[in-house]
C-alpha positions in Angstrom: 2.3 -21.2 0.2 5.6 -22.2 -1.5 5.3 -22.9 -5.3 8.8 -24.1 -5.5 10.7 -26.0 -2.8 14.4 -26.8 -3.6 15.8 -29.2 -1.0 19.5 -29.9 -0.9 20.0 -30.4 -4.6 23.4 -31.2 -6.1 24.6 -31.7 -9.7 27.9 -32.7 -11.4 29.0 -32.7 -14.9 31.9 -35.1 -15.0 34.4 -33.8 -12.4 32.7 -30.3 -12.3 30.2 -30.0 -9.4 28.0 -27.2 -10.6 25.5 -27.3 -7.7 26.3 -28.2 -4.2 23.5 -28.9 -1.6 21.4 -25.8 -2.6 18.1 -25.2 -0.8 15.5 -22.5 -1.0 11.8 -22.0 -1.4 9.6 -19.4 -3.5 6.2 -18.4 -2.2 3.1 -17.3 -3.8 2.8 -13.5 -4.2 6.6 -12.8 -4.2 9.4 -11.8 -6.5 12.4 -14.0 -5.6 15.8 -13.1 -6.7 18.1 -16.0 -7.7 21.6 -14.3 -8.0 25.1 -15.1 -8.5 28.1 -14.1 -10.7 28.6 -15.8 -14.0 29.2 -19.6 -13.6 27.8 -19.6 -10.2 25.2 -22.4 -10.7 22.2 -20.3 -11.4 21.3 -21.7 -14.8 21.8 -25.3 -13.7 19.5 -24.7 -10.8 16.9 -23.3 -13.0 17.2 -26.2 -15.3 16.7 -28.5 -12.4 13.6 -26.8 -11.3 12.2 -27.0 -14.9 12.9 -30.7 -15.1 15.5 -30.2 -17.8 18.2 -31.8 -15.7 17.8 -34.3 -12.9 19.8 -33.7 -9.8 22.3 -36.2 -8.6 20.9 -35.8 -5.1 18.1 -33.8 -3.4 14.7 -32.9 -4.8 12.5 -30.2 -6.1 8.8 -29.8 -5.5 6.9 -27.6 -8.1 3.4 -26.4 -7.5 3.0 -28.9 -4.7 4.8 -32.0 -6.0 6.8 -33.6 -8.8 6.9 -31.9 -12.2 4.3 -33.1 -14.7 3.4 -32.3 -18.3 0.4 -30.4 -17.2 2.3 -28.3 -14.7 4.7 -27.2 -17.4 1.5 -25.4 -19.0 1.3 -23.4 -15.6 4.8 -22.2 -15.9 6.1 -19.2 -17.8 9.8 -19.1 -18.6 11.8 -16.3 -20.1 15.2 -17.4 -20.8 18.2 -15.1 -21.2 18.8 -16.1 -24.9 16.2 -14.8 -27.3 14.1 -17.7 -28.5 11.7 -16.1 -31.1 11.8 -17.6 -34.7 13.5 -15.1 -36.7 11.9 -15.5 -40.1 8.2 -15.6 -38.7 6.0 -12.7 -38.0 5.8 -11.7 -34.2 2.1 -12.2 -34.0 2.4 -15.8 -35.6 5.4 -16.7 -33.3 3.5 -15.5 -30.3 0.3 -17.4 -31.3 2.4 -20.6 -31.7 4.2 -20.2 -28.5 0.9 -19.7 -26.5 -0.6 -22.8 -28.2 2.5 -24.9 -27.0 1.2 -24.0 -23.3 -2.3 -25.3 -24.1 -4.1 -22.1 -25.0 -7.0 -22.5 -27.6 -7.1 -20.4 -30.6 -10.1 -18.3 -29.6 -8.4 -17.5 -26.2 -5.2 -16.4 -27.9 -7.0 -14.2 -30.3 -9.0 -12.6 -27.3 -5.8 -11.9 -25.4 -2.9 -11.2 -27.7 -4.0 -7.9 -29.1 -4.2 -6.4 -25.7 -0.7 -7.7 -24.8 0.6 -6.2 -28.0 -1.0 -2.9 -27.2 0.3 -2.9 -23.7 3.9 -3.5 -24.9 3.5 -1.0 -27.7 4.0 -3.8 -30.4 0.6 -3.8 -32.3 2.0 -1.8 -35.1 4.9 -4.3 -35.4 2.8 -7.5 -35.1 3.1 -8.4 -38.7 6.9 -7.9 -39.0 9.3 -10.7 -39.0 11.2 -11.0 -35.7 14.5 -10.4 -37.3 13.2 -6.9 -38.4 12.5 -5.9 -34.8 15.0 -4.3 -32.5 16.5 -6.3 -29.7 14.3 -4.4 -27.2 11.1 -5.2 -29.2 12.1 -8.9 -29.3 12.6 -8.9 -25.5 9.2 -7.4 -25.0 7.8 -10.1 -27.3 9.4 -12.7 -25.2 7.9 -11.3 -22.1 4.5 -11.7 -23.8 5.2 -15.2 -24.6 6.0 -15.8 -21.0 2.8 -14.2 -19.5 0.1 -14.7 -22.2 -1.0 -18.1 -20.8 -1.5 -16.6 -17.3 1.1 -19.0 -15.5 1.0 -19.6 -11.9 4.8 -19.7 -11.6 7.1 -17.3 -13.6 10.8 -17.7 -14.0 12.6 -15.0 -15.8 16.3 -14.6 -16.7 17.7 -11.2 -17.3 14.2 -9.7 -18.1 15.4 -6.1 -18.7 18.1 -7.0 -21.3 18.1 -4.5 -24.2 15.3 -2.4 -22.7 15.5 1.4 -22.5 14.4 3.1 -19.2 10.7 3.5 -20.3 10.4 -0.2 -21.2 12.4 -1.3 -18.3 9.8 0.5 -16.0 6.9 -1.0 -18.1 8.1 -4.6 -17.4 8.7 -3.8 -13.8 5.2 -2.7 -13.6 4.0 -5.8 -15.2 5.8 -7.9 -12.9 4.6 -6.2 -9.9 1.1 -6.6 -11.2 1.6 -10.5 -11.7 3.1 -10.6 -8.0 0.0 -8.9 -6.7 -2.1 -11.4 -8.3 -0.4 -14.1 -6.2 2.0 -15.3 -8.8 5.3 -16.8 -7.8 8.2 -15.1 -9.7 11.8 -16.2 -9.8 14.1 -13.4 -11.3 17.7 -13.9 -12.3 19.6 -10.7 -13.2 22.8 -9.0 -12.6 21.2 -5.6 -12.3 21.3 -5.2 -8.4 19.2 -2.0 -8.6 16.2 -3.9 -10.0 16.6 -6.6 -7.4 16.5 -3.8 -4.7 13.4 -2.3 -6.2 11.5 -5.6 -7.1 12.6 -8.6 -4.9 10.9 -9.5 -1.6 13.5 -12.1 -0.9 16.7 -13.6 -2.6 19.3 -16.3 -2.5 22.9 -15.6 -3.6 24.8 -18.5 -5.0 28.4 -18.8 -6.1 30.5 -21.8 -7.0 27.3 -23.9 -6.9 26.5 -23.2 -3.2 24.3 -20.9 -1.2 26.3 -17.8 0.3 23.3 -15.7 1.3 19.5 -15.8 1.7 16.8 -13.7 3.3 14.6 -10.6 2.7 16.2 -7.5 1.6 15.6 -6.0 5.0 17.2 -8.9 6.7 20.3 -8.8 4.6 20.7 -5.1 4.8 20.4 -5.2 8.6 22.9 -8.1 8.7 25.5 -6.1 6.9 24.8 -2.5 8.1 27.6 -0.7 9.7 27.6 2.3 12.0 29.1 4.7 9.3 27.3 8.0 8.7 27.3 10.7 5.9 26.9 14.2 6.8 26.9 17.6 4.9 28.1 20.2 7.4 27.1 23.9 6.9 30.8 24.7 7.6 34.1 23.1 7.6 34.1 19.8 9.8 36.9 19.5 12.5 39.9 17.4 11.5 39.0 14.9 14.4 36.1 14.1 16.6 35.6 12.0 19.7 34.6 8.5 19.0 35.3 8.9 15.3 38.1 6.5 13.7 38.1 8.1 10.3 36.7 11.1 8.4 36.7 11.1 4.6 35.4 13.6 2.1 32.9 12.3 -0.4 31.7 14.9 -3.0 31.2 17.7 -0.8 30.0 15.5 2.2 31.9 13.7 4.8 31.8 9.9 5.7 32.4 9.4 9.3 33.7 5.9 10.3 33.2 5.4 14.2 35.2 3.5 16.5 34.0 0.1 17.6 30.9 0.3 19.8 30.0 3.8 18.9 26.4 4.1 17.5 25.1 6.6 14.9 23.1 8.2 17.5 26.1 8.8 19.7 27.9 10.2 16.7 25.0 12.7 16.2 25.2 13.6 19.9 29.0 14.2 19.5 28.5 16.4 16.5 25.8 18.5 18.2 28.0 18.8 21.4 30.9 20.0 19.2 28.8 22.7 17.6 28.7 21.1 14.1 25.6 22.5 12.1 24.4 20.1 9.4 22.5 20.3 6.3 22.0 16.6 6.2 22.9 13.6 8.4 22.3 9.9 7.0 23.1 6.6 8.4 24.8 4.6 5.6 23.2 1.4 4.5 25.3 -0.8 2.2 23.9 -1.2 -1.4 23.1 -4.7 -2.5 26.0 -4.3 -5.1 28.4 -3.8 -2.2 27.0 -6.7 -0.2 27.1 -8.9 -3.3 30.8 -8.2 -3.8 31.7 -8.6 -0.3 29.9 -11.9 0.1 31.2 -13.4 -3.1 34.7 -12.3 -2.1 34.4 -13.8 1.4 33.1 -17.0 -0.2 36.0 -17.3 -2.6 38.4 -16.9 0.3 36.7 -19.7 2.3 36.9 -21.9 -0.8 40.8 -21.2 -1.4 
């Protein structure tokens, strides 16, 4: 079941068209990546989803229909900018923010201590937010996003200011929420986190969709027949069916001629007596695909 359905939305600010006919859906039980370079239209799209902006055309369905005040209590939103009240104690801020989402005092008191323990913030609960490190404040915002048990979670750069240990903690928490059937929209520039967490994604730039699909579909769409090998001895300077051989940190990247498959390359290597420690078909990283798709999109727009 789709928790968000974005249908052909467009939005302009004066003469600037920030969003151009964008469509996608986000389903229950998935982490969905909303990606794009700075100024691509991501933030405008999120604000339209959250009913902060109204689209000039198109529509958005949230949790089965139009946004309502009650539905907002079923949404957890982590903005990129920190929104904690700096002169208030962390515990008091989180209590207040949970109450804004409709939680009763008794429910907050029952749940908040466990969240503070989970995020290693219990010893800092009475400190003013301005006395906390950036990473601690980020974890506090994650608690504020999740404590009311939202059905839909929208998170913008959730790993900002976090060290590797706390990054893994937040990743584990997001995966737990997904496994409970929550729908999660994640905006981030960290492609490695997208690769490890997201089930599907949409890539936008200059206000329009450039790429959408599951990570497997996208990797398959942009895969090449290039392979990386580590020979036991020196590799011949040329091989049948190989257009280019390049050295990469003690290994060799083989770029085949058009129509030559990785299995045919392997057969060629064996037939030429090349003993290998490793043989790997190269799959482009999401970073590489991102750069390529954005560059192609800019060329089409020029």
